[in-house]
C-alpha positions in Angstrom: 14.0 21.0 6.1 12.0 18.2 6.2 12.0 15.7 3.1 9.8 17.7 0.3 6.3 16.7 -0.3 5.2 14.5 -3.5 3.1 16.7 -5.7 1.9 15.3 -8.8 -0.8 17.5 -11.1 -2.3 16.2 -14.2 -5.3 16.7 -16.4 -6.9 13.8 -17.3 -10.0 13.6 -20.3 -12.7 12.4 -17.9 -15.6 14.2 -16.0 -15.0 14.5 -12.7 -17.6 12.1 -11.4 -15.6 9.7 -13.2 -12.3 10.8 -12.0 -13.9 11.0 -8.3 -15.0 7.2 -8.4 -11.7 6.0 -9.0 -10.0 7.7 -6.4 -13.4 8.0 -3.4 -14.3 4.1 -4.1 -13.0 0.8 -2.9 -13.7 -0.2 -6.3 -11.9 2.6 -8.3 -9.3 2.5 -6.1 -8.4 -1.1 -6.8 -9.1 -0.5 -10.4 -5.6 1.5 -10.5 -3.9 1.2 -7.4 -4.0 -1.9 -4.5 -6.5 -3.8 -3.2 -8.7 -2.1 -0.1 -11.7 -2.0 1.9 -12.0 1.9 1.7 -15.5 3.4 2.8 -15.7 7.3 2.2 -16.5 8.3 5.0 -14.5 10.4 7.7 -13.1 8.5 10.3 -13.3 5.2 8.4 -10.3 3.2 9.2 -9.5 1.0 6.3 -6.7 -1.4 5.1 -4.8 -1.1 1.9 -3.0 -4.1 0.8 0.1 -3.5 -0.7 3.2 -5.9 -2.4 4.9 -5.6 1.3 1.8 -6.7 3.1 -1.5 -4.6 4.8 -1.0 -0.9 6.0 -3.8 0.8 7.8 -5.0 3.9 6.3 -7.9 6.2 7.8 -10.1 8.9 5.8 -9.4 12.1 7.4 -11.8 14.5 4.7 -14.4 13.5 2.4 -15.8 16.6 0.2 -17.4 15.1 -2.7 -16.3 15.6 -5.8 -13.9 17.9 -4.9 -11.5 16.2 -2.0 -10.1 13.0 -0.4 -7.7 12.9 2.2 -6.0 9.8 3.8 -3.6 8.4 6.4 -1.5 6.2 5.2 0.7 4.2 7.6 2.5 4.4 10.7 5.1 6.6 9.5 2.4 9.9 9.5 1.6 10.2 6.1 -1.0 11.9 4.8 -2.4 11.4 0.9 -4.7 14.2 -0.3 -6.3 14.0 -4.1 -8.2 17.0 -5.0 -10.4 17.3 -8.0 -11.1 20.8 -10.0 -14.3 20.2 -12.9 -12.7 21.5 -16.1 -16.0 20.4 -18.0 -15.2 17.3 -19.9 -11.6 17.1 -18.4 -10.3 16.8 -14.5 -7.6 18.3 -13.2 -6.3 15.9 -10.2 -3.4 16.8 -7.5 -1.9 14.9 -5.5 -0.3 15.5 -2.3 1.6 13.2 -0.4 3.0 14.6 2.5 4.3 14.1 6.7 8.0 12.7 5.5 10.0 13.7 8.6 13.8 14.2 8.2 15.4 13.1 5.4 18.0 10.7 6.7 15.2 9.4 9.4 15.3 5.9 9.1 11.7 4.2 8.6 10.4 1.1 9.9 7.6 -1.0 8.2 6.5 -3.3 5.4 9.2 -3.7 3.5 13.4 -2.9 3.6 14.3 0.1 6.6 15.1 2.7 4.3 15.3 7.0 5.3 12.7 9.3 4.2 14.3 10.7 1.3 14.6 7.4 0.2 10.7 6.0 0.4 9.8 9.5 -1.0 12.0 9.3 -4.4 10.9 5.7 -4.5 7.0 6.6 -4.2 7.5 9.8 -6.3 8.6 7.5 -9.5 5.7 4.9 -8.1 3.2 7.8 -8.7 4.2 9.0 -11.8 3.6 5.2 -13.4 0.6 4.8 -10.9 -0.9 8.5 -12.7 0.2 8.2 -15.6 -0.5 5.0 -16.9 -2.7 3.1 -14.4 -5.3 6.2 -13.1 -5.6 7.3 -16.7 -6.3 3.9 -18.6 -9.1 3.5 -16.2 -10.8 6.6 -16.6 -9.7 7.6 -19.8 -11.4 4.3 -21.6 
């Protein structure tokens, strides 16, 4: 059995277009996540500048204002943001998948760790990013 996906779901007190701008534009992503040169075009290759160095990414799917799917790094990760319009609120679901086997070592920026170790670290990271950073950006 592979390493489980990270799944986050929250309801934001913001209209869907404001949340879309935060997850599907370079300026928006920079405001709560990391510096980047993202463009909302399927097939576009871009870079996220993490504390461990630059990470290559690619846009797999854009369906405005409902879904963004990207690859992240060389380990085979995919990250999707799914938005649902709730009127003056927006439901946002994140799925971070493609982890591989739990005990498999992953090389890349930062220390070498297993898929499960990185997944668990990133799971906590997404909590803070979503509940603090993203929420404060779109609910201001």
